[in-house]
C-alpha positions in Angstrom: -0.8 -11.0 -23.8 2.5 -11.7 -21.9 5.7 -10.6 -23.3 8.8 -11.2 -21.6 12.6 -10.4 -22.5 15.1 -12.9 -21.9 18.9 -13.7 -22.4 19.7 -16.7 -24.8 22.5 -19.1 -24.6 24.8 -16.5 -26.1 23.7 -13.7 -23.8 21.7 -12.1 -26.7 18.5 -10.1 -25.5 15.5 -11.8 -27.1 11.5 -11.0 -26.9 9.1 -13.9 -26.6 5.6 -14.1 -26.2 3.8 -16.4 -23.8 1.6 -19.0 -24.8 0.3 -21.1 -21.7 3.6 -22.2 -20.2 6.2 -21.8 -23.3 8.2 -18.6 -24.4 7.9 -18.2 -27.9 10.8 -16.2 -29.3 10.2 -12.9 -31.4 12.4 -11.1 -33.9 14.1 -8.2 -32.2 14.1 -6.6 -28.8 10.7 -6.0 -26.8 11.0 -2.3 -27.0 11.2 -2.3 -30.9 8.1 -4.4 -31.2 5.6 -2.2 -28.9 4.2 -0.4 -31.7 2.9 -3.8 -33.3 2.5 -6.5 -30.7 -0.2 -8.7 -32.4 1.7 -8.7 -35.4 4.8 -9.6 -33.8 3.1 -12.2 -31.8 1.5 -14.1 -34.7 5.1 -14.6 -36.4 6.5 -15.9 -33.0 3.6 -18.2 -32.3 4.5 -20.4 -35.3 7.4 -22.2 -33.3 7.5 -24.7 -30.6 8.5 -22.6 -28.0 10.9 -22.8 -25.3 10.9 -23.6 -21.6 11.4 -20.8 -19.6 13.4 -22.5 -16.9 15.9 -23.0 -19.6 16.7 -19.0 -20.0 17.3 -15.8 -18.1 14.4 -13.6 -17.8 15.3 -10.3 -17.9 13.1 -7.0 -17.0 10.5 -6.5 -19.7 12.3 -3.6 -21.2 15.9 -4.2 -19.7 17.1 -0.8 -20.8 14.0 1.8 -20.5 14.8 5.2 -22.0 13.5 6.8 -18.8 11.8 5.6 -15.5 9.5 8.0 -13.6 7.8 6.7 -10.4 4.7 8.4 -9.2 3.1 8.3 -5.7 -0.4 7.9 -6.7 -2.0 5.8 -3.8 -3.7 8.0 -1.2 -3.9 5.6 1.4 -0.3 5.1 1.3 0.5 8.8 1.2 -2.0 9.6 4.3 -0.8 6.6 6.5 2.7 7.1 5.9 2.4 10.7 6.7 0.4 10.3 9.7 2.9 7.9 11.0 5.5 10.6 11.2 3.2 13.4 12.5 2.5 14.9 9.2 -0.5 16.0 7.3 -0.9 15.4 3.5 -0.1 19.0 1.3 -3.1 19.7 -0.4 -1.0 20.2 -3.4 -0.8 16.1 -3.7 -4.5 16.2 -4.5 -4.1 18.9 -7.4 -1.3 17.2 -9.3 0.6 13.9 -9.4 4.3 13.9 -8.2 7.1 11.7 -9.2 10.8 11.3 -9.4 13.2 9.9 -11.9 14.9 6.6 -11.0 17.9 4.7 -12.3 17.3 3.0 -15.4 20.9 1.4 -15.4 19.7 -0.5 -11.9 16.9 -2.4 -13.4 16.8 -6.2 -12.2 14.7 -9.1 -13.3 12.0 -10.7 -11.3 14.1 -13.3 -9.8 17.5 -11.7 -9.7 19.3 -11.1 -6.3 19.0 -7.3 -4.8 22.0 -6.2 -3.0 21.3 -3.8 0.0 22.5 -0.2 -1.0 25.7 0.6 0.6 25.7 1.8 3.9 22.0 1.4 4.6 20.7 -0.2 7.6 17.0 0.3 6.7 16.5 -1.2 3.5 13.0 -1.5 2.2 10.7 -3.0 -0.7 7.8 -1.2 -2.6 5.1 -2.9 -3.9 4.1 -0.9 -7.2 2.8 -1.7 -10.9 4.2 0.2 -13.8 2.9 1.1 -17.1 5.1 0.6 -20.3 4.8 3.5 -23.0 4.4 2.0 -26.3 4.4 5.0 -28.5 5.8 8.4 -28.3 3.6 11.3 -27.4 3.8 15.0 -25.9 1.3 17.3 -24.1 -1.1 14.3 -23.9 -4.5 14.6 -22.2 -5.4 11.7 -19.9 -7.4 9.8 -22.5 -5.1 10.2 -25.3 -2.3 8.9 -22.8 -4.3 5.7 -22.0 -3.9 4.9 -25.8 0.1 5.3 -25.6 0.1 2.2 -23.1 1.7 -1.2 -24.6 1.4 -2.9 -21.4 1.6 -3.1 -17.7 4.3 -5.0 -15.3 4.9 -5.7 -11.8 7.5 -3.1 -10.2 9.5 -2.8 -7.3 11.4 0.4 -6.1 13.7 -0.7 -3.2 14.6 1.9 -0.9 17.1 2.8 1.5 15.4 4.5 3.9 18.1 6.0 6.3 20.2 7.4 3.1 16.8 8.7 1.6 15.9 10.6 4.8 19.3 12.1 5.4 19.7 13.1 1.7 16.1 14.7 1.2 16.9 17.2 4.1 18.9 18.8 1.4 15.6 19.5 -0.4 16.8 17.4 -3.6 16.1 14.0 -4.4 15.7 10.9 -3.6 19.0 9.8 -5.0 21.2 7.2 -3.3 18.2 6.2 -1.2 16.5 4.9 -4.2 19.0 4.1 -7.2 20.8 0.9 -6.4 17.9 -1.4 -7.7 14.5 -1.9 -9.3 12.9 -5.0 -9.8 10.5 -5.2 -12.9 8.8 -8.3 -14.3 8.8 -11.2 -14.7 6.4 -10.1 -17.7 4.5 -7.5 -19.6 0.8 -7.9 -19.6 -1.1 -6.0 -22.7 -3.8 -3.5 -21.2 -7.0 -5.5 -22.3 -5.9 -8.5 -19.9 -5.1 -6.5 -16.5 -7.9 -6.9 -14.0 -8.9 -3.6 -12.9 -9.0 -4.3 -9.3 -6.2 -6.3 -9.6 -5.0 -8.0 -5.8 -1.5 -6.7 -5.1 0.3 -8.8 -2.0 3.9 -8.8 -0.6 5.4 -11.4 1.6 9.0 -11.5 3.4 10.4 -15.0 4.4 7.0 -16.5 3.6 5.1 -14.1 6.3 2.5 -12.0 4.7 3.4 -8.3 5.0 1.3 -6.2 2.3 -2.1 -6.1 0.6 -3.8 -3.9 -1.5 -6.0 -3.2 -5.1 -4.8 -1.8 -8.1 -8.5 0.0 -8.3 -7.2 2.1 -5.1 -5.3 4.7 -7.4 -6.0 8.2 -6.7 -4.4 9.2 -9.7 -4.7 7.2 -13.0 -2.4 5.8 -15.2 -3.8 8.4 -18.0 -3.4 11.2 -15.6 0.2 10.2 -14.2 1.2 9.6 -18.1 -0.3 13.0 -19.3 1.4 15.1 -16.4 4.7 13.4 -17.3 4.4 14.2 -21.0 3.8 17.8 -20.0 6.3 19.9 -21.8 8.2 17.1 -22.9 7.9 13.5 -24.3 7.2 10.0 -23.5 8.7 7.5 -25.7 8.6 3.9 -26.0 10.0 2.0 -23.4 9.6 4.3 -20.5 8.5 2.9 -17.6 6.1 4.9 -15.5 5.6 3.6 -11.8 2.5 3.9 -9.7 4.2 4.5 -6.4 3.5 2.2 -3.5 -0.1 0.7 -2.8 -1.5 1.3 0.7 0.7 -1.1 3.4 3.1 -1.7 0.6 6.5 -1.2 2.3 7.9 -1.6 5.6 8.5 2.2 6.0 4.8 2.2 6.4 3.9 -0.7 8.2 6.9 -0.3 11.0 5.7 3.4 11.8 2.1 1.9 12.1 2.5 -1.5 13.6 6.3 -1.2 15.4 9.6 -2.0 14.0 9.6 -5.4 16.1 6.6 -6.6 14.1 8.0 -5.3 10.7 11.8 -5.1 10.7 13.5 -3.6 7.6 15.2 -6.2 5.0 18.7 -7.7 5.8 20.8 -10.0 3.5 19.0 -13.5 3.5 15.8 -12.1 3.5 13.4 -13.2 0.6 10.9 -10.9 -0.6 8.0 -12.1 -3.0 5.4 -9.4 -4.5 2.7 -10.6 -6.5 -0.1 -8.6 -8.5 -2.9 -10.7 -10.3 -2.2 -11.2 -13.7 1.5 -9.7 -13.7 3.0 -12.8 -11.8 5.6 -12.3 -9.1 9.0 -10.9 -8.2 10.6 -13.4 -6.0 14.0 -11.9 -5.0 16.9 -12.7 -2.2 18.1 -9.8 -0.6 22.0 -10.0 -0.6 25.0 -8.3 1.0 26.0 -4.9 -0.5 29.1 -3.3 -1.3 31.0 -1.6 1.3 30.9 2.3 1.5 34.1 3.9 -0.2 34.7 7.0 1.2 34.7 10.4 -0.7 37.2 12.2 1.7 39.2 11.4 4.4 36.5 11.2 7.4 33.5 11.7 5.1 31.5 8.7 3.5 
């Protein structure tokens, strides 16, 4: 099943299940239906459905309780590290690693994305995110898989120059990451996601990235189990995979040169696709100007 959230004519958030090319509205927000998607679908599919072009699609979970983004593809970690003359820390092979990003910055799959204020090295990241369907704590990987309601296409937009500067202080990423993440256009239930789903990205129609979901070193079960250690995961939480190999400009430009893979600027259009999960197709637009914190300090 495919599930989306949309804004109706009165601006209210609604959940809907897809049947072919029509949206069938359900009662309530998607986060409230995650525990019984089949029952919610059976009730929703009795109506005629809506033309998706007539509504505004939102992220599947517009206001997730939390967003944890992991770094679980070995190819990306190895290649990006080698490109800057580093070796992968052996700790990466002993435990998964993640950071918390900004739930308030979530965008729909077709929403414009503004360049982070002050950035001249704006980047996309081609990822998949799991949506947590029920609460759990201190889970095993096998238990954690049973807590996944579905999967969605995810893009962690990154200001690489801001990220590099702030992480010199051994905290973060913060402003390098939190201006925007894109998600959607739908959530797909686990039974329908191809294990070896192809993942691709293009900028202005030019192919950039290509990878496969089954290249994950850390599984979603392992990531969620680690996320739940000593705490809880709750319905609506997003668990990002991190970038697939070749799945960002940072990696591509450092391997093949900045002339071949320049960072994003206003006017660019980024299209990310994953088999079964649809596409994020987003224009990049001008960001806000930096407002100084103190005189002489940005």
